[in-house]
C-alpha positions as CSV (number, residue, x, y, z in Angstrom):
1,M,-159.3,173.1,-139.5
2,L,-157.8,176.5,-141.1
3,G,-154.4,176.9,-140.3
4,L,-153.1,180.5,-139.9
5,G,-149.9,182.4,-139.1
6,S,-147.9,185.8,-139.0
7,G,-146.4,185.4,-142.5
8,E,-143.1,185.3,-144.7
9,N,-141.6,187.8,-146.4
10,L,-141.6,185.4,-149.6
11,N,-145.4,185.4,-149.6
12,E,-146.1,189.2,-148.9
13,H,-143.2,191.4,-150.5
14,I,-145.0,191.5,-153.6
15,F,-147.2,193.9,-152.5
16,G,-144.7,196.4,-152.3
17,S,-145.1,197.8,-148.5
18,R,-142.7,197.8,-145.9
19,W,-142.4,194.1,-144.2
20,P,-143.9,195.1,-140.5
21,S,-141.9,193.2,-137.3
22,P,-142.7,190.3,-136.0
23,G,-145.0,192.0,-133.2
24,R,-147.1,194.2,-135.8
25,R,-147.7,191.1,-137.9
26,I,-149.2,189.1,-134.9
27,E,-151.0,192.3,-134.4
28,M,-152.1,192.2,-137.6
29,L,-153.1,188.3,-137.3
30,A,-154.8,188.7,-134.6
31,E,-157.3,191.6,-136.1
32,A,-157.5,189.0,-139.5
33,I,-159.2,186.3,-137.8
34,E,-161.5,188.9,-135.8
35,V,-162.5,189.9,-139.3
36,I,-162.6,186.1,-140.2
37,Q,-165.0,185.2,-137.4
38,K,-167.2,187.9,-138.3
39,L,-167.4,186.6,-141.5
40,W,-168.5,183.4,-140.7
41,R,-171.6,184.7,-138.8
42,G,-172.9,185.3,-141.7
43,G,-175.0,188.1,-143.2
44,W,-173.2,191.8,-143.7
45,Q,-170.3,192.5,-142.1
46,N,-168.5,196.0,-141.6
47,H,-165.2,196.4,-139.5
48,R,-162.9,199.4,-139.2
49,G,-159.7,198.5,-137.3
50,R,-156.0,199.6,-136.9
51,H,-154.8,197.7,-139.6
52,Y,-158.0,196.3,-141.9
53,V,-161.2,197.8,-143.2
54,I,-164.0,196.1,-144.5
55,E,-167.4,197.5,-145.7
56,N,-170.7,195.7,-146.4
57,A,-168.8,192.4,-146.8
58,R,-170.4,189.1,-146.9
59,I,-169.3,185.4,-147.3
60,F,-172.5,183.9,-149.3
61,S,-171.6,179.9,-149.4
62,L,-171.0,179.4,-145.6
63,P,-170.1,176.2,-144.1
64,E,-172.9,174.3,-141.7
65,Q,-170.1,175.2,-139.1
66,A,-167.0,177.1,-139.5
67,P,-164.2,175.0,-139.6
68,P,-161.4,175.9,-136.2
69,I,-158.8,178.2,-136.4
70,F,-155.5,177.0,-135.8
71,I,-152.2,179.3,-135.2
72,A,-148.5,178.3,-136.0
73,S,-146.2,179.2,-133.6
74,A,-142.6,179.9,-133.3
75,C,-142.7,182.0,-130.5
76,K,-144.1,183.3,-126.8
77,R,-146.6,186.2,-128.3
78,S,-147.9,183.9,-131.0
79,A,-148.7,181.0,-128.7
80,Q,-150.3,183.5,-126.4
81,L,-152.6,184.7,-128.9
82,A,-153.6,180.8,-130.0
83,G,-154.7,180.2,-126.5
84,R,-156.8,183.4,-126.5
85,V,-158.1,183.4,-129.7
86,A,-157.9,179.9,-131.2
87,Q,-158.9,176.7,-131.6
88,G,-155.5,174.9,-131.3
89,I,-151.9,175.3,-131.8
90,I,-149.5,174.0,-134.5
91,S,-145.6,174.5,-134.0
92,T,-142.5,172.5,-135.3
93,K,-140.6,172.5,-132.4
94,P,-141.3,170.5,-129.3
95,N,-140.7,173.6,-127.1
96,P,-142.2,173.3,-123.6
97,S,-142.4,176.7,-123.4
98,T,-144.3,177.0,-126.5
99,I,-147.2,175.0,-124.5
100,E,-147.3,176.9,-121.3
101,A,-147.4,180.3,-123.0
102,F,-150.4,178.7,-124.7
103,E,-151.9,177.3,-121.5
104,Q,-151.7,180.4,-119.4
105,T,-153.9,182.4,-122.0
106,G,-156.7,179.8,-122.4
107,G,-155.1,176.8,-124.2
108,K,-155.7,174.1,-121.7
109,S,-158.1,172.2,-123.3
110,K,-157.1,172.6,-126.8
111,P,-155.3,170.6,-129.4
112,R,-151.9,170.8,-130.0
113,F,-150.2,169.8,-132.9
114,G,-146.6,168.9,-133.4
115,Q,-144.9,168.8,-137.1
116,L,-141.9,166.4,-137.0
117,T,-139.7,166.3,-140.6
118,V,-138.3,163.3,-141.3
119,C,-136.6,161.5,-144.0
120,W,-137.2,157.4,-144.3
121,A,-135.1,155.7,-146.6
122,R,-133.4,152.1,-146.7
123,D,-130.4,153.4,-145.4
124,E,-129.4,156.6,-143.5
125,A,-126.8,157.9,-145.9
126,Q,-129.4,157.5,-148.3
127,A,-131.9,159.5,-146.2
128,R,-129.4,162.0,-145.8
129,R,-128.5,162.7,-149.5
130,R,-132.1,162.9,-150.3
131,A,-133.3,165.2,-147.4
132,L,-130.5,167.7,-148.3
133,E,-131.1,167.4,-152.6
134,I,-135.5,167.7,-151.4
135,W,-135.5,170.1,-148.0
136,P,-132.3,172.2,-147.6
137,N,-134.7,174.8,-146.0
138,A,-134.6,172.7,-142.7
139,A,-131.4,173.9,-141.7
140,I,-132.5,177.3,-142.5
141,S,-133.2,178.1,-138.9
142,G,-134.0,181.9,-137.3
143,Q,-135.7,184.9,-138.4
144,S,-134.0,184.0,-141.8
145,S,-137.2,182.0,-142.9
146,F,-139.4,184.7,-142.4
147,E,-137.4,187.7,-143.3
148,L,-136.3,186.4,-146.7
149,P,-138.0,187.8,-150.0
150,L,-137.0,186.0,-152.6
151,P,-136.5,182.3,-153.8
152,R,-133.0,183.0,-154.5
153,H,-132.2,184.0,-151.3
154,Y,-133.0,180.7,-149.9
155,E,-131.0,179.1,-152.8
156,E,-128.1,180.9,-151.8
157,L,-128.6,179.7,-148.1
158,A,-129.0,176.1,-149.5
159,Q,-125.9,176.1,-150.8
160,T,-123.9,176.5,-147.6
161,V,-126.2,173.6,-145.7
162,T,-124.6,170.3,-145.3
163,E,-125.4,166.6,-144.7
164,D,-124.7,167.0,-141.1
165,Q,-126.4,170.3,-140.6
166,I,-129.4,168.6,-142.6
167,A,-129.5,165.4,-140.0
168,I,-129.8,167.9,-137.0
169,S,-133.0,169.3,-138.0
170,V,-134.6,166.4,-140.0
171,I,-134.8,162.3,-138.5
172,C,-133.0,160.6,-141.2
173,G,-133.0,157.0,-141.8
174,P,-134.7,153.3,-140.5
175,E,-133.5,153.7,-136.8
176,P,-136.8,153.3,-135.2
177,K,-135.4,154.9,-132.0
178,K,-134.7,158.4,-133.2
179,H,-138.3,158.5,-135.0
180,L,-139.6,157.7,-131.2
181,D,-137.0,159.8,-129.5
182,A,-138.5,162.3,-131.5
183,I,-142.2,162.2,-131.2
184,R,-141.6,161.5,-127.6
185,D,-140.0,164.6,-127.4
186,Y,-143.2,166.1,-128.4
187,A,-145.7,164.2,-126.1
188,E,-143.5,165.3,-123.3
189,A,-143.4,169.0,-124.1
190,G,-147.1,168.7,-124.0
191,F,-148.3,168.3,-127.7
192,D,-151.5,165.5,-128.4
193,H,-151.2,165.4,-132.0
194,V,-147.9,164.4,-134.0
195,F,-147.9,164.9,-138.0
196,V,-145.4,163.4,-139.7
197,H,-144.1,164.9,-142.5
198,Q,-141.9,162.3,-145.3
199,I,-139.3,164.3,-147.1
200,G,-139.3,162.7,-150.7
201,P,-141.0,159.9,-153.2
202,E,-140.7,156.9,-150.6
203,Q,-144.3,157.1,-149.0
204,K,-145.1,153.6,-149.2
205,G,-142.2,152.4,-147.6
206,F,-142.3,155.1,-145.0
207,V,-145.6,154.3,-144.0
208,D,-145.3,150.6,-144.0
209,F,-142.5,151.5,-141.6
210,Y,-144.5,153.5,-139.1
211,R,-147.2,150.6,-139.6
212,S,-144.9,148.1,-138.2
213,E,-142.1,150.0,-136.6
214,I,-143.5,152.9,-134.7
215,L,-147.3,153.2,-133.9
216,P,-147.3,149.6,-132.1
217,E,-144.4,151.0,-129.9
218,L,-146.3,154.1,-129.3
219,G,-149.5,151.9,-128.0
220,E,-149.2,153.4,-124.8
221,M,-149.0,156.9,-125.7
222,T,-151.7,156.6,-128.1
223,T,-154.4,155.0,-126.0
224,N,-153.7,157.5,-122.7
225,G,-154.1,160.7,-124.3
226,Q,-150.9,162.2,-124.5
227,V,-150.2,161.9,-128.7
228,R,-151.7,160.7,-131.5
229,P,-149.6,160.2,-134.0
230,Q,-150.7,161.0,-138.1
231,T,-148.4,160.0,-140.9
232,G,-148.9,162.3,-144.5
233,A,-147.1,163.0,-147.3
């Protein structure tokens, strides 16, 4: 798949233009997808839109089949856009309203991917310390994660994050119930795939833990089409 979103100022500020409002960014994303889909048809393409102009553009090495486009959604408007123009949706929160908005605009039969961030370690205290060290941005919520332009701004905010705050945003430790409950939250919200993002170097231990403690408990969920867990680094 090709996963697309409305962007972050961290990546975009380098162009020196004013950072657009969320609504304008979603509008730009919709038009960008239109351009991408034109180019994937092959041949010479032209586009003159509100945000982008292309003239005599062509992709010379086309895939046999264009990859499906998934849209990352953190709000109702992006979920609605995903329902209209994308082949699936991605979200990092098990929010039923996201799926409802997605379905209302054409997403009922399309895949819904949820990302669950965890930090498995042999004890919870170790997991919390590691998550705070490596992934403090998990506790930086709201518009800050889209609006801040420089890495040092994230570093400054990260200095204020505590282990307790990390433990709210990240499933820490080896307690199966916490992991299972978080996955089920996505299933109950209407997601049918869950990608599990493990923080830190304990990848083999994490995979072994999910193989022995988590996947067997999700047998019913993985066979009736409600959710398909996928583990990854």
